[in-house]
N, C-alpha and C positions, 0 to 999 in steps of 0.2 A: 504494500500500500504506500503510495507516494505521498509527499507532503500536500499535494494538491487535493487529495481525497480526505484529508484530516479535517475534522470539524471539532471545534472546542466544545467541551461540555459546559452547558449553561446551567447555573444553579439559580433558582428563583425562590424567594420566600413566598409561601402561600398565604393568601388572604382568606378569610372565612368564605368569601364569595367564590373562591376557587374550589371549594369542597362540595362534593355531592352528598348532601345531607338527606337521609331517609326520614320521611315524616313519621312521627310517633315515637322516635327514639330520643333518648336524652344524651347529649354530648357535653363534655366538659372540655372546652378548647382552651388550653393554656400553652404558653410558650415552653418549648422543651429546654430544660436546663441540665447541666451536668450535676451529678451528686456532689455533695460536700463531704469532707472527712475531718474528724477530730480524734485526736488521741491524747488522753490525759492520764498522767501517772499520779497516783495517790499513795501516801505513806501509811505506815502501820497505825498511827494515831488517828488519821482520817478514816481508815477502814473500821477501826473500833468505835467510831462515833457516827456511822452512816445513818442510823435510825434518827438520831437527834439533829444531825447536821448533814442533810443530803448534799451531794456534790453537783454543782451545775456543770453540765457537759456542753450545752448550747444555750446561750442567754436568750431571753425573750426578744422577739422581733414583732413589732406592732402589725396587726392584721395579717399575720402569717402563722401557718401551722407547720411545725417541725415534724417531718415524717421519717423516722428511722427506717433504713433498708436492711442494715446488718449490724449486729452488736457482738463484740467478742471481748472477753475478759482474760487477761494474762496475769496470773498470780506468780510472782517471783518469790520463791521460798528463800529466806535469808540464811538458812542453815542452822539456826540456833533452836527455835521452837515454833510450833504452829499456833494458829488462833484456836480458840475453843468456841463452840457454838451449840445451840440446842434447837435445831430444826428451823432456823430462820431462812426466809427466802430473800433474794435480792433481784432487782430489776430496774427498768427505767420508767419514770413517771413524769407527768407534767406538774408544774407549780413547785411545790415544796416537799414532794414525797407522799402527800396525801391526796393529790389530784388524780386524774384519770391515768390508767396505765398506758404506757407506750410500748411495753414489751410484755411477754407472757411471764417473764421472771422464771426463776428456778430455785429449787431447794439447794442451799449452799453446802449441805452435808457432803463431805467427800471432796469439796473444792476449797472452801475457806479454811478447813482444818487439815488440809493435805500437808505432808512433810516433804513434798517435792514440788518443784515448779510445774505448773500446768496451765492449759488454755481451756476455756469453756465458751461455747457460743450460746447466745440467748435467742429466743424466737420473737420476731417482731409481731406485735398484736395488730394484725390487719384482717379485716377492716377494723378501724378503731371502734372500741366498744362504746364510744360516745359520739355525739354530734360534733363534727369537726370545728364548727364555729365556737364551741364551748372551750376548746383548748387553744384557740387562736391567740397569739400574743403572750403565750406562756412559755417559760423555759423548760428545757428537757433536763431532768436530774436523775442521778443514781442514788438509790436508797435501799435499805433493807428493812424487813418487818421484824417485829418482836424486840426482845431485849438486845442491847448492844453486845457485840462480840467481845471476847476477852482474850487473854493469852498473849503470846508473842512478847514476852517480857523484854526481850532484847530489842524490840521495835525494829527488826531488820527485814520484815516482809513488806513488799510493795505490790501494787496492782496497777496495770495499765489497761485502760478501757478504750477500745477502738469502736467508733460509731460512724457509719456511712449514712447520710440522710439527704433528703431533698426538702425544699421549701415550697409550700403551696400558699400563694398569695391570694387572700380573700378580697 
């Protein structure tokens, strides 16, 4: 194929008028955006106070719903001693840890009290169990349920939380 036969690929941004919309169906037309990523490391003291002091992973953005796509926890065992727990769960929530859940959460037994470093994935709560506009403008936080965790007297364990998310502008 010679240069004379080459045609440049033209990319056009579609307008709503360019779409063939079928009557009777509901469409949510929003601009496509790339997902965002956050990774936050927390120390032993912060882990032991997650119930009382949830960690903000993504700050509140006005008129916007933060929608997590994937959540991974990486516990780094410091090598001295583990945390102790009594069946508490951990997960992502909106607001201050008492708001609507953003993840299914998981029982921390076997993870938080492990004596080796390990990784755990959380399941995103989709569809959200609440009306999206009730969580618009609220931060995404990590918390745990029940009594605070204890142990790790050497305070040498850390956790890194990785969250991939998108924003829905209302």
